[in-house]
PyMOL Python script that loads the backbone (N, CA, C, O; Angstrom):
from pymol import cmd

cmd.read_pdbstr("""\
ATOM      1  N   MET A   1     -34.313 -52.025 -12.430  1.00  0.00           N
ATOM      2  CA  MET A   1     -33.951 -51.840 -13.825  1.00  0.00           C
ATOM      3  C   MET A   1     -32.423 -51.837 -13.941  1.00  0.00           C
ATOM      4  O   MET A   1     -31.735 -51.227 -13.122  1.00  0.00           O
ATOM      5  N   ALA A   2     -31.905 -52.512 -14.946  1.00  0.00           N
ATOM      6  CA  ALA A   2     -30.461 -52.637 -15.122  1.00  0.00           C
ATOM      7  C   ALA A   2     -29.874 -51.335 -15.663  1.00  0.00           C
ATOM      8  O   ALA A   2     -30.486 -50.656 -16.488  1.00  0.00           O
ATOM      9  N   SER A   3     -28.700 -51.009 -15.192  1.00  0.00           N
ATOM     10  CA  SER A   3     -28.019 -49.803 -15.646  1.00  0.00           C
ATOM     11  C   SER A   3     -27.280 -50.069 -16.958  1.00  0.00           C
ATOM     12  O   SER A   3     -27.102 -51.215 -17.371  1.00  0.00           O
ATOM     13  N   ARG A   4     -26.860 -48.990 -17.595  1.00  0.00           N
ATOM     14  CA  ARG A   4     -26.091 -49.098 -18.834  1.00  0.00           C
ATOM     15  C   ARG A   4     -24.804 -49.875 -18.579  1.00  0.00           C
ATOM     16  O   ARG A   4     -24.408 -50.703 -19.400  1.00  0.00           O
ATOM     17  N   GLU A   5     -24.148 -49.614 -17.446  1.00  0.00           N
ATOM     18  CA  GLU A   5     -22.901 -50.299 -17.123  1.00  0.00           C
ATOM     19  C   GLU A   5     -23.109 -51.809 -16.966  1.00  0.00           C
ATOM     20  O   GLU A   5     -22.271 -52.606 -17.387  1.00  0.00           O
ATOM     21  N   PHE A   6     -24.235 -52.190 -16.355  1.00  0.00           N
ATOM     22  CA  PHE A   6     -24.517 -53.613 -16.183  1.00  0.00           C
ATOM     23  C   PHE A   6     -24.789 -54.280 -17.530  1.00  0.00           C
ATOM     24  O   PHE A   6     -24.347 -55.404 -17.766  1.00  0.00           O
ATOM     25  N   GLU A   7     -25.510 -53.598 -18.410  1.00  0.00           N
ATOM     26  CA  GLU A   7     -25.769 -54.147 -19.743  1.00  0.00           C
ATOM     27  C   GLU A   7     -24.466 -54.334 -20.522  1.00  0.00           C
ATOM     28  O   GLU A   7     -24.297 -55.332 -21.222  1.00  0.00           O
ATOM     29  N   GLU A   8     -23.548 -53.377 -20.400  1.00  0.00           N
ATOM     30  CA  GLU A   8     -22.246 -53.496 -21.067  1.00  0.00           C
ATOM     31  C   GLU A   8     -21.446 -54.653 -20.489  1.00  0.00           C
ATOM     32  O   GLU A   8     -20.760 -55.359 -21.229  1.00  0.00           O
ATOM     33  N   LEU A   9     -21.523 -54.857 -19.186  1.00  0.00           N
ATOM     34  CA  LEU A   9     -20.850 -55.980 -18.540  1.00  0.00           C
ATOM     35  C   LEU A   9     -21.412 -57.297 -19.056  1.00  0.00           C
ATOM     36  O   LEU A   9     -20.650 -58.210 -19.374  1.00  0.00           O
ATOM     37  N   LYS A  10     -22.730 -57.407 -19.143  1.00  0.00           N
ATOM     38  CA  LYS A  10     -23.347 -58.643 -19.633  1.00  0.00           C
ATOM     39  C   LYS A  10     -22.900 -58.947 -21.059  1.00  0.00           C
ATOM     40  O   LYS A  10     -22.607 -60.098 -21.382  1.00  0.00           O
ATOM     41  N   GLU A  11     -22.845 -57.935 -21.907  1.00  0.00           N
ATOM     42  CA  GLU A  11     -22.400 -58.139 -23.293  1.00  0.00           C
ATOM     43  C   GLU A  11     -20.947 -58.600 -23.336  1.00  0.00           C
ATOM     44  O   GLU A  11     -20.602 -59.480 -24.124  1.00  0.00           O
ATOM     45  N   ALA A  12     -20.101 -58.020 -22.505  1.00  0.00           N
ATOM     46  CA  ALA A  12     -18.687 -58.412 -22.476  1.00  0.00           C
ATOM     47  C   ALA A  12     -18.522 -59.859 -22.018  1.00  0.00           C
ATOM     48  O   ALA A  12     -17.623 -60.558 -22.485  1.00  0.00           O
ATOM     49  N   LEU A  13     -19.386 -60.311 -21.105  1.00  0.00           N
ATOM     50  CA  LEU A  13     -19.279 -61.684 -20.591  1.00  0.00           C
ATOM     51  C   LEU A  13     -19.804 -62.727 -21.572  1.00  0.00           C
ATOM     52  O   LEU A  13     -19.577 -63.922 -21.378  1.00  0.00           O
ATOM     53  N   LYS A  14     -20.486 -62.306 -22.600  1.00  0.00           N
ATOM     54  CA  LYS A  14     -21.019 -63.246 -23.579  1.00  0.00           C
ATOM     55  C   LYS A  14     -19.994 -63.637 -24.637  1.00  0.00           C
ATOM     56  O   LYS A  14     -20.269 -64.498 -25.472  1.00  0.00           O
ATOM     57  N   GLN A  15     -18.828 -63.022 -24.614  1.00  0.00           N
ATOM     58  CA  GLN A  15     -17.783 -63.311 -25.590  1.00  0.00           C
ATOM     59  C   GLN A  15     -17.032 -64.590 -25.215  1.00  0.00           C
ATOM     60  O   GLN A  15     -17.061 -65.004 -24.056  1.00  0.00           O
ATOM     61  N   PRO A  16     -16.355 -65.222 -26.193  1.00  0.00           N
ATOM     62  CA  PRO A  16     -15.488 -66.363 -25.847  1.00  0.00           C
ATOM     63  C   PRO A  16     -14.353 -65.891 -24.929  1.00  0.00           C
ATOM     64  O   PRO A  16     -13.969 -64.723 -24.987  1.00  0.00           O
ATOM     65  N   PRO A  17     -13.814 -66.770 -24.089  1.00  0.00           N
ATOM     66  CA  PRO A  17     -12.818 -66.345 -23.098  1.00  0.00           C
ATOM     67  C   PRO A  17     -11.425 -66.107 -23.674  1.00  0.00           C
ATOM     68  O   PRO A  17     -10.473 -66.792 -23.300  1.00  0.00           O
ATOM     69  N   THR A  18     -11.303 -65.153 -24.568  1.00  0.00           N
ATOM     70  CA  THR A  18      -9.992 -64.769 -25.089  1.00  0.00           C
ATOM     71  C   THR A  18      -9.380 -63.758 -24.131  1.00  0.00           C
ATOM     72  O   THR A  18     -10.109 -63.135 -23.359  1.00  0.00           O
ATOM     73  N   PRO A  19      -8.070 -63.578 -24.155  1.00  0.00           N
ATOM     74  CA  PRO A  19      -7.454 -62.584 -23.261  1.00  0.00           C
ATOM     75  C   PRO A  19      -8.055 -61.179 -23.430  1.00  0.00           C
ATOM     76  O   PRO A  19      -8.248 -60.461 -22.449  1.00  0.00           O
ATOM     77  N   GLU A  20      -8.346 -60.799 -24.666  1.00  0.00           N
ATOM     78  CA  GLU A  20      -8.926 -59.473 -24.910  1.00  0.00           C
ATOM     79  C   GLU A  20     -10.325 -59.367 -24.308  1.00  0.00           C
ATOM     80  O   GLU A  20     -10.661 -58.359 -23.686  1.00  0.00           O
ATOM     81  N   ALA A  21     -11.132 -60.398 -24.492  1.00  0.00           N
ATOM     82  CA  ALA A  21     -12.496 -60.390 -23.952  1.00  0.00           C
ATOM     83  C   ALA A  21     -12.468 -60.396 -22.423  1.00  0.00           C
ATOM     84  O   ALA A  21     -13.294 -59.748 -21.779  1.00  0.00           O
ATOM     85  N   MET A  22     -11.532 -61.117 -21.857  1.00  0.00           N
ATOM     86  CA  MET A  22     -11.430 -61.175 -20.404  1.00  0.00           C
ATOM     87  C   MET A  22     -11.026 -59.810 -19.841  1.00  0.00           C
ATOM     88  O   MET A  22     -11.548 -59.388 -18.809  1.00  0.00           O
ATOM     89  N   LYS A  23     -10.098 -59.115 -20.513  1.00  0.00           N
ATOM     90  CA  LYS A  23      -9.718 -57.769 -20.078  1.00  0.00           C
ATOM     91  C   LYS A  23     -10.890 -56.815 -20.203  1.00  0.00           C
ATOM     92  O   LYS A  23     -11.123 -55.994 -19.316  1.00  0.00           O
ATOM     93  N   GLU A  24     -11.631 -56.917 -21.301  1.00  0.00           N
ATOM     94  CA  GLU A  24     -12.792 -56.063 -21.509  1.00  0.00           C
ATOM     95  C   GLU A  24     -13.837 -56.286 -20.419  1.00  0.00           C
ATOM     96  O   GLU A  24     -14.381 -55.323 -19.879  1.00  0.00           O
ATOM     97  N   ALA A  25     -14.121 -57.538 -20.094  1.00  0.00           N
ATOM     98  CA  ALA A  25     -15.101 -57.841 -19.045  1.00  0.00           C
ATOM     99  C   ALA A  25     -14.629 -57.306 -17.693  1.00  0.00           C
ATOM    100  O   ALA A  25     -15.430 -56.782 -16.918  1.00  0.00           O
ATOM    101  N   ALA A  26     -13.345 -57.434 -17.411  1.00  0.00           N
ATOM    102  CA  ALA A  26     -12.809 -56.911 -16.147  1.00  0.00           C
ATOM    103  C   ALA A  26     -12.993 -55.395 -16.078  1.00  0.00           C
ATOM    104  O   ALA A  26     -13.393 -54.862 -15.044  1.00  0.00           O
ATOM    105  N   GLU A  27     -12.703 -54.711 -17.169  1.00  0.00           N
ATOM    106  CA  GLU A  27     -12.865 -53.255 -17.191  1.00  0.00           C
ATOM    107  C   GLU A  27     -14.335 -52.864 -17.052  1.00  0.00           C
ATOM    108  O   GLU A  27     -14.659 -51.906 -16.350  1.00  0.00           O
ATOM    109  N   ARG A  28     -15.215 -53.594 -17.712  1.00  0.00           N
ATOM    110  CA  ARG A  28     -16.650 -53.310 -17.601  1.00  0.00           C
ATOM    111  C   ARG A  28     -17.142 -53.534 -16.177  1.00  0.00           C
ATOM    112  O   ARG A  28     -17.990 -52.786 -15.690  1.00  0.00           O
ATOM    113  N   PHE A  29     -16.618 -54.559 -15.503  1.00  0.00           N
ATOM    114  CA  PHE A  29     -17.013 -54.794 -14.106  1.00  0.00           C
ATOM    115  C   PHE A  29     -16.537 -53.646 -13.227  1.00  0.00           C
ATOM    116  O   PHE A  29     -17.265 -53.196 -12.342  1.00  0.00           O
ATOM    117  N   ARG A  30     -15.319 -53.171 -13.468  1.00  0.00           N
ATOM    118  CA  ARG A  30     -14.817 -52.030 -12.692  1.00  0.00           C
ATOM    119  C   ARG A  30     -15.706 -50.801 -12.892  1.00  0.00           C
ATOM    120  O   ARG A  30     -16.008 -50.089 -11.934  1.00  0.00           O
ATOM    121  N   GLN A  31     -16.125 -50.553 -14.139  1.00  0.00           N
ATOM    122  CA  GLN A  31     -17.005 -49.417 -14.422  1.00  0.00           C
ATOM    123  C   GLN A  31     -18.358 -49.594 -13.741  1.00  0.00           C
ATOM    124  O   GLN A  31     -18.921 -48.636 -13.211  1.00  0.00           O
ATOM    125  N   TYR A  32     -18.874 -50.812 -13.755  1.00  0.00           N
ATOM    126  CA  TYR A  32     -20.146 -51.101 -13.089  1.00  0.00           C
ATOM    127  C   TYR A  32     -20.033 -50.848 -11.585  1.00  0.00           C
ATOM    128  O   TYR A  32     -20.920 -50.243 -10.983  1.00  0.00           O
ATOM    129  N   GLU A  33     -18.947 -51.309 -10.989  1.00  0.00           N
ATOM    130  CA  GLU A  33     -18.729 -51.099  -9.557  1.00  0.00           C
ATOM    131  C   GLU A  33     -18.622 -49.617  -9.228  1.00  0.00           C
ATOM    132  O   GLU A  33     -19.167 -49.164  -8.222  1.00  0.00           O
ATOM    133  N   GLN A  34     -17.927 -48.862 -10.062  1.00  0.00           N
ATOM    134  CA  GLN A  34     -17.801 -47.422  -9.835  1.00  0.00           C
ATOM    135  C   GLN A  34     -19.156 -46.728  -9.919  1.00  0.00           C
ATOM    136  O   GLN A  34     -19.434 -45.817  -9.139  1.00  0.00           O
ATOM    137  N   ALA A  35     -19.995 -47.149 -10.854  1.00  0.00           N
ATOM    138  CA  ALA A  35     -21.297 -46.524 -11.049  1.00  0.00           C
ATOM    139  C   ALA A  35     -22.226 -46.760  -9.863  1.00  0.00           C
ATOM    140  O   ALA A  35     -23.059 -45.906  -9.559  1.00  0.00           O
ATOM    141  N   ARG A  36     -22.100 -47.886  -9.195  1.00  0.00           N
ATOM    142  CA  ARG A  36     -23.000 -48.205  -8.087  1.00  0.00           C
ATOM    143  C   ARG A  36     -22.325 -48.065  -6.723  1.00  0.00           C
ATOM    144  O   ARG A  36     -22.847 -48.551  -5.720  1.00  0.00           O
ATOM    145  N   LYS A  37     -21.185 -47.412  -6.682  1.00  0.00           N
ATOM    146  CA  LYS A  37     -20.397 -47.289  -5.461  1.00  0.00           C
ATOM    147  C   LYS A  37     -21.157 -46.523  -4.375  1.00  0.00           C
ATOM    148  O   LYS A  37     -21.541 -45.367  -4.551  1.00  0.00           O
ATOM    149  N   THR A  38     -21.355 -47.193  -3.273  1.00  0.00           N
ATOM    150  CA  THR A  38     -21.927 -46.573  -2.083  1.00  0.00           C
ATOM    151  C   THR A  38     -21.206 -47.151  -0.880  1.00  0.00           C
ATOM    152  O   THR A  38     -20.429 -48.096  -1.014  1.00  0.00           O
ATOM    153  N   LYS A  39     -21.451 -46.604   0.267  1.00  0.00           N
ATOM    154  CA  LYS A  39     -20.845 -47.159   1.483  1.00  0.00           C
ATOM    155  C   LYS A  39     -21.685 -48.333   1.946  1.00  0.00           C
ATOM    156  O   LYS A  39     -22.785 -48.159   2.470  1.00  0.00           O
ATOM    157  N   ARG A  40     -21.159 -49.515   1.750  1.00  0.00           N
ATOM    158  CA  ARG A  40     -21.847 -50.755   2.132  1.00  0.00           C
ATOM    159  C   ARG A  40     -20.848 -51.714   2.748  1.00  0.00           C
ATOM    160  O   ARG A  40     -19.661 -51.421   2.885  1.00  0.00           O
ATOM    161  N   SER A  41     -21.367 -52.854   3.109  1.00  0.00           N
ATOM    162  CA  SER A  41     -20.487 -53.913   3.588  1.00  0.00           C
ATOM    163  C   SER A  41     -19.682 -54.445   2.407  1.00  0.00           C
ATOM    164  O   SER A  41     -19.966 -54.110   1.257  1.00  0.00           O
ATOM    165  N   ARG A  42     -18.686 -55.265   2.687  1.00  0.00           N
ATOM    166  CA  ARG A  42     -17.834 -55.849   1.654  1.00  0.00           C
ATOM    167  C   ARG A  42     -18.287 -57.277   1.370  1.00  0.00           C
ATOM    168  O   ARG A  42     -17.758 -58.215   1.965  1.00  0.00           O
ATOM    169  N   PRO A  43     -19.255 -57.461   0.473  1.00  0.00           N
ATOM    170  CA  PRO A  43     -19.745 -58.814   0.200  1.00  0.00           C
ATOM    171  C   PRO A  43     -18.745 -59.636  -0.604  1.00  0.00           C
ATOM    172  O   PRO A  43     -17.841 -59.093  -1.239  1.00  0.00           O
ATOM    173  N   ASN A  44     -18.921 -60.944  -0.567  1.00  0.00           N
ATOM    174  CA  ASN A  44     -18.115 -61.897  -1.318  1.00  0.00           C
ATOM    175  C   ASN A  44     -19.002 -62.701  -2.243  1.00  0.00           C
ATOM    176  O   ASN A  44     -20.167 -62.959  -1.942  1.00  0.00           O
ATOM    177  N   LEU A  45     -18.445 -63.089  -3.357  1.00  0.00           N
ATOM    178  CA  LEU A  45     -19.090 -64.037  -4.246  1.00  0.00           C
ATOM    179  C   LEU A  45     -18.581 -65.408  -3.830  1.00  0.00           C
ATOM    180  O   LEU A  45     -17.377 -65.659  -3.886  1.00  0.00           O
ATOM    181  N   ALA A  46     -19.466 -66.289  -3.417  1.00  0.00           N
ATOM    182  CA  ALA A  46     -19.058 -67.605  -2.910  1.00  0.00           C
ATOM    183  C   ALA A  46     -19.527 -68.708  -3.842  1.00  0.00           C
ATOM    184  O   ALA A  46     -20.604 -68.625  -4.434  1.00  0.00           O
ATOM    185  N   SER A  47     -18.710 -69.732  -3.962  1.00  0.00           N
ATOM    186  CA  SER A  47     -19.033 -70.897  -4.770  1.00  0.00           C
ATOM    187  C   SER A  47     -18.831 -72.141  -3.912  1.00  0.00           C
ATOM    188  O   SER A  47     -17.840 -72.248  -3.189  1.00  0.00           O
ATOM    189  N   LEU A  48     -19.754 -73.064  -3.990  1.00  0.00           N
ATOM    190  CA  LEU A  48     -19.638 -74.294  -3.212  1.00  0.00           C
ATOM    191  C   LEU A  48     -19.067 -75.449  -4.016  1.00  0.00           C
ATOM    192  O   LEU A  48     -18.976 -76.569  -3.512  1.00  0.00           O
ATOM    193  N   SER A  49     -18.680 -75.194  -5.260  1.00  0.00           N
ATOM    194  CA  SER A  49     -18.134 -76.268  -6.090  1.00  0.00           C
ATOM    195  C   SER A  49     -16.680 -76.553  -5.704  1.00  0.00           C
ATOM    196  O   SER A  49     -15.981 -75.699  -5.158  1.00  0.00           O
ATOM    197  N   PHE A  50     -16.255 -77.770  -6.002  1.00  0.00           N
ATOM    198  CA  PHE A  50     -14.914 -78.225  -5.650  1.00  0.00           C
ATOM    199  C   PHE A  50     -14.016 -78.259  -6.871  1.00  0.00           C
ATOM    200  O   PHE A  50     -14.480 -78.310  -8.010  1.00  0.00           O
ATOM    201  N   ARG A  51     -12.714 -78.228  -6.603  1.00  0.00           N
ATOM    202  CA  ARG A  51     -11.670 -78.399  -7.615  1.00  0.00           C
ATOM    203  C   ARG A  51     -11.809 -77.433  -8.792  1.00  0.00           C
ATOM    204  O   ARG A  51     -11.743 -77.845  -9.950  1.00  0.00           O
ATOM    205  N   LYS A  52     -11.997 -76.184  -8.498  1.00  0.00           N
ATOM    206  CA  LYS A  52     -12.043 -75.154  -9.528  1.00  0.00           C
ATOM    207  C   LYS A  52     -10.734 -74.381  -9.492  1.00  0.00           C
ATOM    208  O   LYS A  52     -10.004 -74.425  -8.501  1.00  0.00           O
ATOM    209  N   THR A  53     -10.444 -73.677 -10.573  1.00  0.00           N
ATOM    210  CA  THR A  53      -9.189 -72.918 -10.635  1.00  0.00           C
ATOM    211  C   THR A  53      -9.330 -71.518 -10.062  1.00  0.00           C
ATOM    212  O   THR A  53      -8.401 -70.715 -10.153  1.00  0.00           O
ATOM    213  N   TYR A  54     -10.481 -71.213  -9.471  1.00  0.00           N
ATOM    214  CA  TYR A  54     -10.666 -69.908  -8.843  1.00  0.00           C
ATOM    215  C   TYR A  54     -11.028 -70.131  -7.377  1.00  0.00           C
ATOM    216  O   TYR A  54     -11.484 -71.215  -7.011  1.00  0.00           O
ATOM    217  N   PRO A  55     -10.832 -69.126  -6.544  1.00  0.00           N
ATOM    218  CA  PRO A  55     -11.124 -69.273  -5.105  1.00  0.00           C
ATOM    219  C   PRO A  55     -12.611 -69.518  -4.850  1.00  0.00           C
ATOM    220  O   PRO A  55     -13.452 -69.159  -5.675  1.00  0.00           O
ATOM    221  N   ASN A  56     -12.932 -70.125  -3.715  1.00  0.00           N
ATOM    222  CA  ASN A  56     -14.332 -70.373  -3.367  1.00  0.00           C
ATOM    223  C   ASN A  56     -15.049 -69.113  -2.919  1.00  0.00           C
ATOM    224  O   ASN A  56     -16.274 -69.047  -3.015  1.00  0.00           O
ATOM    225  N   ALA A  57     -14.339 -68.126  -2.440  1.00  0.00           N
ATOM    226  CA  ALA A  57     -14.944 -66.861  -2.031  1.00  0.00           C
ATOM    227  C   ALA A  57     -14.082 -65.724  -2.565  1.00  0.00           C
ATOM    228  O   ALA A  57     -12.885 -65.650  -2.289  1.00  0.00           O
ATOM    229  N   ILE A  58     -14.708 -64.848  -3.329  1.00  0.00           N
ATOM    230  CA  ILE A  58     -13.990 -63.736  -3.944  1.00  0.00           C
ATOM    231  C   ILE A  58     -14.671 -62.440  -3.517  1.00  0.00           C
ATOM    232  O   ILE A  58     -15.867 -62.273  -3.758  1.00  0.00           O
ATOM    233  N   PRO A  59     -13.940 -61.518  -2.890  1.00  0.00           N
ATOM    234  CA  PRO A  59     -14.533 -60.217  -2.585  1.00  0.00           C
ATOM    235  C   PRO A  59     -14.952 -59.538  -3.889  1.00  0.00           C
ATOM    236  O   PRO A  59     -14.263 -59.654  -4.902  1.00  0.00           O
ATOM    237  N   LEU A  60     -16.068 -58.839  -3.863  1.00  0.00           N
ATOM    238  CA  LEU A  60     -16.572 -58.231  -5.095  1.00  0.00           C
ATOM    239  C   LEU A  60     -15.567 -57.300  -5.748  1.00  0.00           C
ATOM    240  O   LEU A  60     -15.545 -57.193  -6.974  1.00  0.00           O
ATOM    241  N   ASP A  61     -14.744 -56.630  -4.976  1.00  0.00           N
ATOM    242  CA  ASP A  61     -13.773 -55.724  -5.590  1.00  0.00           C
ATOM    243  C   ASP A  61     -12.616 -56.469  -6.259  1.00  0.00           C
ATOM    244  O   ASP A  61     -11.825 -55.853  -6.973  1.00  0.00           O
ATOM    245  N   LYS A  62     -12.505 -57.777  -6.043  1.00  0.00           N
ATOM    246  CA  LYS A  62     -11.455 -58.590  -6.686  1.00  0.00           C
ATOM    247  C   LYS A  62     -11.977 -59.354  -7.906  1.00  0.00           C
ATOM    248  O   LYS A  62     -11.190 -59.994  -8.603  1.00  0.00           O
ATOM    249  N   ILE A  63     -13.264 -59.303  -8.176  1.00  0.00           N
ATOM    250  CA  ILE A  63     -13.830 -60.016  -9.319  1.00  0.00           C
ATOM    251  C   ILE A  63     -13.199 -59.575 -10.642  1.00  0.00           C
ATOM    252  O   ILE A  63     -12.902 -60.439 -11.467  1.00  0.00           O
ATOM    253  N   PRO A  64     -12.975 -58.271 -10.893  1.00  0.00           N
ATOM    254  CA  PRO A  64     -12.343 -57.906 -12.166  1.00  0.00           C
ATOM    255  C   PRO A  64     -10.987 -58.569 -12.371  1.00  0.00           C
ATOM    256  O   PRO A  64     -10.664 -58.983 -13.484  1.00  0.00           O
ATOM    257  N   ASP A  65     -10.191 -58.674 -11.312  1.00  0.00           N
ATOM    258  CA  ASP A  65      -8.881 -59.318 -11.430  1.00  0.00           C
ATOM    259  C   ASP A  65      -9.030 -60.784 -11.816  1.00  0.00           C
ATOM    260  O   ASP A  65      -8.286 -61.292 -12.654  1.00  0.00           O
ATOM    261  N   GLU A  66      -9.993 -61.455 -11.202  1.00  0.00           N
ATOM    262  CA  GLU A  66     -10.220 -62.876 -11.494  1.00  0.00           C
ATOM    263  C   GLU A  66     -10.778 -63.042 -12.911  1.00  0.00           C
ATOM    264  O   GLU A  66     -10.409 -63.985 -13.611  1.00  0.00           O
ATOM    265  N   LEU A  67     -11.656 -62.143 -13.337  1.00  0.00           N
ATOM    266  CA  LEU A  67     -12.179 -62.189 -14.703  1.00  0.00           C
ATOM    267  C   LEU A  67     -11.063 -62.050 -15.727  1.00  0.00           C
ATOM    268  O   LEU A  67     -11.072 -62.702 -16.771  1.00  0.00           O
ATOM    269  N   GLU A  68     -10.112 -61.201 -15.414  1.00  0.00           N
ATOM    270  CA  GLU A  68      -9.035 -60.900 -16.343  1.00  0.00           C
ATOM    271  C   GLU A  68      -8.060 -62.051 -16.507  1.00  0.00           C
ATOM    272  O   GLU A  68      -7.497 -62.228 -17.587  1.00  0.00           O
ATOM    273  N   ARG A  69      -7.846 -62.844 -15.454  1.00  0.00           N
ATOM    274  CA  ARG A  69      -6.789 -63.859 -15.532  1.00  0.00           C
ATOM    275  C   ARG A  69      -7.283 -65.307 -15.581  1.00  0.00           C
ATOM    276  O   ARG A  69      -6.485 -66.207 -15.845  1.00  0.00           O
ATOM    277  N   ASN A  70      -8.556 -65.558 -15.341  1.00  0.00           N
ATOM    278  CA  ASN A  70      -9.005 -66.935 -15.218  1.00  0.00           C
ATOM    279  C   ASN A  70     -10.152 -67.260 -16.179  1.00  0.00           C
ATOM    280  O   ASN A  70     -11.286 -66.843 -15.945  1.00  0.00           O
ATOM    281  N   PRO A  71      -9.868 -68.004 -17.266  1.00  0.00           N
ATOM    282  CA  PRO A  71     -10.912 -68.326 -18.242  1.00  0.00           C
ATOM    283  C   PRO A  71     -12.084 -69.122 -17.653  1.00  0.00           C
ATOM    284  O   PRO A  71     -13.226 -68.934 -18.071  1.00  0.00           O
ATOM    285  N   GLU A  72     -11.816 -69.998 -16.698  1.00  0.00           N
ATOM    286  CA  GLU A  72     -12.889 -70.793 -16.099  1.00  0.00           C
ATOM    287  C   GLU A  72     -13.867 -69.895 -15.328  1.00  0.00           C
ATOM    288  O   GLU A  72     -15.080 -70.091 -15.400  1.00  0.00           O
ATOM    289  N   PHE A  73     -13.340 -68.919 -14.597  1.00  0.00           N
ATOM    290  CA  PHE A  73     -14.187 -67.980 -13.866  1.00  0.00           C
ATOM    291  C   PHE A  73     -14.949 -67.089 -14.851  1.00  0.00           C
ATOM    292  O   PHE A  73     -16.124 -66.794 -14.636  1.00  0.00           O
ATOM    293  N   PHE A  74     -14.289 -66.664 -15.921  1.00  0.00           N
ATOM    294  CA  PHE A  74     -14.934 -65.864 -16.962  1.00  0.00           C
ATOM    295  C   PHE A  74     -16.141 -66.608 -17.533  1.00  0.00           C
ATOM    296  O   PHE A  74     -17.217 -66.028 -17.681  1.00  0.00           O
ATOM    297  N   GLU A  75     -15.964 -67.882 -17.851  1.00  0.00           N
ATOM    298  CA  GLU A  75     -17.065 -68.689 -18.386  1.00  0.00           C
ATOM    299  C   GLU A  75     -18.184 -68.857 -17.359  1.00  0.00           C
ATOM    300  O   GLU A  75     -19.360 -68.816 -17.722  1.00  0.00           O
ATOM    301  N   LEU A  76     -17.840 -69.046 -16.084  1.00  0.00           N
ATOM    302  CA  LEU A  76     -18.853 -69.147 -15.030  1.00  0.00           C
ATOM    303  C   LEU A  76     -19.691 -67.868 -14.976  1.00  0.00           C
ATOM    304  O   LEU A  76     -20.919 -67.939 -14.930  1.00  0.00           O
ATOM    305  N   MET A  77     -19.053 -66.725 -14.981  1.00  0.00           N
ATOM    306  CA  MET A  77     -19.779 -65.456 -14.931  1.00  0.00           C
ATOM    307  C   MET A  77     -20.636 -65.274 -16.187  1.00  0.00           C
ATOM    308  O   MET A  77     -21.727 -64.710 -16.113  1.00  0.00           O
ATOM    309  N   GLY A  78     -20.154 -65.744 -17.327  1.00  0.00           N
ATOM    310  CA  GLY A  78     -20.945 -65.694 -18.545  1.00  0.00           C
ATOM    311  C   GLY A  78     -22.203 -66.534 -18.437  1.00  0.00           C
ATOM    312  O   GLY A  78     -23.264 -66.127 -18.908  1.00  0.00           O
ATOM    313  N   ARG A  79     -22.093 -67.713 -17.817  1.00  0.00           N
ATOM    314  CA  ARG A  79     -23.275 -68.566 -17.608  1.00  0.00           C
ATOM    315  C   ARG A  79     -24.256 -67.903 -16.651  1.00  0.00           C
ATOM    316  O   ARG A  79     -25.469 -68.004 -16.835  1.00  0.00           O
ATOM    317  N   VAL A  80     -23.743 -67.233 -15.642  1.00  0.00           N
ATOM    318  CA  VAL A  80     -24.605 -66.538 -14.691  1.00  0.00           C
ATOM    319  C   VAL A  80     -25.411 -65.459 -15.417  1.00  0.00           C
ATOM    320  O   VAL A  80     -26.608 -65.307 -15.176  1.00  0.00           O
ATOM    321  N   VAL A  81     -24.761 -64.722 -16.293  1.00  0.00           N
ATOM    322  CA  VAL A  81     -25.435 -63.661 -17.044  1.00  0.00           C
ATOM    323  C   VAL A  81     -26.481 -64.242 -17.991  1.00  0.00           C
ATOM    324  O   VAL A  81     -27.580 -63.700 -18.108  1.00  0.00           O
ATOM    325  N   GLU A  82     -26.145 -65.341 -18.668  1.00  0.00           N
ATOM    326  CA  GLU A  82     -27.092 -65.969 -19.593  1.00  0.00           C
ATOM    327  C   GLU A  82     -28.369 -66.423 -18.886  1.00  0.00           C
ATOM    328  O   GLU A  82     -29.475 -66.213 -19.384  1.00  0.00           O
ATOM    329  N   GLU A  83     -28.201 -67.046 -17.724  1.00  0.00           N
ATOM    330  CA  GLU A  83     -29.352 -67.591 -17.013  1.00  0.00           C
ATOM    331  C   GLU A  83     -30.123 -66.538 -16.238  1.00  0.00           C
ATOM    332  O   GLU A  83     -31.296 -66.736 -15.919  1.00  0.00           O
ATOM    333  N   GLY A  84     -29.482 -65.429 -15.934  1.00  0.00           N
ATOM    334  CA  GLY A  84     -30.107 -64.384 -15.122  1.00  0.00           C
ATOM    335  C   GLY A  84     -30.877 -63.443 -15.910  1.00  0.00           C
ATOM    336  O   GLY A  84     -31.460 -62.509 -15.360  1.00  0.00           O
TER     337      GLY A  84
END
""", "prot")
cmd.dss("prot")
cmd.show_as("cartoon", "prot")
cmd.util.cbc("prot")
cmd.orient("prot")
């Protein structure tokens, strides 16, 4: 079952990629990460696509930073939320 923090993150990612929306999504991701914080391995989000403006592998703790500064990554995460 999805947590309140995850639902708030999904709503933030559904917005157009404006600077304000990107900051909001980054903050929501940080809150989501804090809510589920446990001692685990450090996973990465990996993408196999070429010629993108974001790195191919992003540590999960760096996703908020990428959401905040990169509209293309913001839109990708929004598509992931829509389809998921």
